[in-house]
N, C-alpha and C positions, 0 to 999 in steps of 0.2 A: 392395497398391497397385492401385487400379482406375482406369484412365485412359480417359475417353470422348472420342473425336474427333467433334466436331460438324461437320456439313457445311452448306453454304449451302442453305437450303430453297428449294422452288419458290415463285415470287412471282407467278405468273400463267401463262396458257397460252402466250403468245407471248414471254415474258420469259426470256432465256437467260443474261443477265449483269447485274451491278450494280456500283456503286462504293461502297467503304467510305467513309462520310461521317464517322463518329465511332466511336471505341471508348469506351464509357461505363464499362467495367470495366478495372482495371489488372491486369497479370500479378501473381499472388500474392494477389489479393483473393478473399475468400470470397463466393460467390454462392449465393443461394437460388433455388429453382425459380421460373421466370417473371420473374426479374430481367432487365432489358435489358442485353445485353452489347455490342451494336453496332447502328449504324444503317447500312443499305444502301440506296442510292438508285438507282432505275432511271429510264428515260425516262418512266415512267408513274406511279410511286409510290415513297414512301420507306417501308421496312419496318424495324420494330424486331425484331432478332434476340434472342430470349429464351433464357435457360438452361433446359435440359430437366430437369436434376436439380440437387440441391445439390452443391456442390463448390468447389474452389479453381481459379481460372483459371491453367493451367500455361503455355500458349503460345498465341500468335496467329499465324495463317498469312497475314498481310497487314497492310499499313500503310494509314493514311488516304490516300485518293485512288487506291488500287490497284483495278483492275478484277478482279472475281472472277466465276467462272462458277457457275451453279447445279449443285449436287452436289459441288463442290470442298470440300476441308477448310477450315474457317474458324477453329476454335479447339479447345483441349483442356481438359477439366475432370478434376481428380483428386478422387475422392470421399473418399479417406482422408487427404489431406494437410492440414496446418494452415495457416491464412492467414498470410502474411508482410507484407501491406499492409493498413493500417487503412482502413476505409471513411470517407467524409467525414462528419463529425458533423452531426446534424440541428440546426436552430436551437433555442436554449434557449427555455424558456417566458417568461423575462423580456423577450427581444426581441419575441416575439410579443405579449405583454401590452402593451408600449409601442406596437407598431403598432396594436393594437386600440383603445387609448385615443386615438391620433391620428386614426384613422378615425372614431370616435364623436364627437370634437370637430368634425370637418369636417361630419358629418351634422347636428349640432346647429346649426352656423352656417348651413347651407343651409336648414334648417327654420325658423329664426328670421327669415331674410330673406324666405322665402316667405310667412310669416304677415302681413307688412306689405303685401303686394300686394293691391290691390282690383281685381276683374275689371271690365272695361268692358262686358261683355255679360252680361245676366241671362237664363239659360236657364230656361224655365218648366216643361218636361217635360209629360207627359200630363195630370197633375192640374192644373197651372197653366193650360194651354190650356182644359181643361174649365171651370174657374172663370171664365176670361175670356169663354168663349162663353155661359155662363149668367148672366153679369153679377153674380156673387156678389162678386167682388173686382175693383175697377177701379184700385187704387192700387199702384204698384210702388215699391220702395225705390231711391232714387237713390244713386249711389256716395258722395256726401257725407253720407249719413245722412238727408236730407230725403225728401219723397215727391213723386212726380209723378203727377198724376191724368190719365188718358187717358179720353177719351169712349168711348162704346160703339163697338165695331168692327162696322161694317155694310158688307157687301159686296153691292153691287147691280150687276146686269148689265142693261144696256139691252136691250130686246126687239129682236132682229134677225131679219129674215125669213130662213129657211133657204136661200132661193134668192138672197140678196143677192150681187151680183157675178157671178152665173152667167147666161149667156144662156138664154132660154126654150127648151125642147125642143119641136120641132115634131111634128105628128102623124106625118109621114113618118119622122122619126128614131125615134119611139117604136115604130112598126110594125116598122122594121128591127131594132130591139133585140129585140123580142118574137119575131121570126122567125129571129133568129140571123145576120142579114146586115148587121150594123152596120158602118159604115166608119169 
């Protein structure tokens, strides 16, 4: 009979204690390496305490909501003992198949309702704008299925004097700017 006593691991530099939130394994249950045995919560983090070796959980050294210190004994595993408690069964494939069918039906319903939707904005993309600029295609498809003809797109800017709205610069101001003594 080889019994291993597992201690509360370090959970961070400044963390010295934690609270047992949940025991995920029952006494007498067979555990495999890396199975979660307990959840310990600190003021900063919740830590999953995992089994270090395969074995049967023999005893627990704390209850839910007990405060435990880092390095204290947490639980014992016996590597030679037989399990006395059954683990919870996994869901059968028939229930997962039923769930899959239900999800697929919902997806089909959403897809069919989405196919009826007609977008109100027609995005042209790079090629579409290039065609519009070169005047190769001037008709767009309207949401009802008809067509709307738009005339050529012409952007004209009126000629504006670059000094429009600015007061003229005097010779004295220009000389001050050139000499570095502008005010």
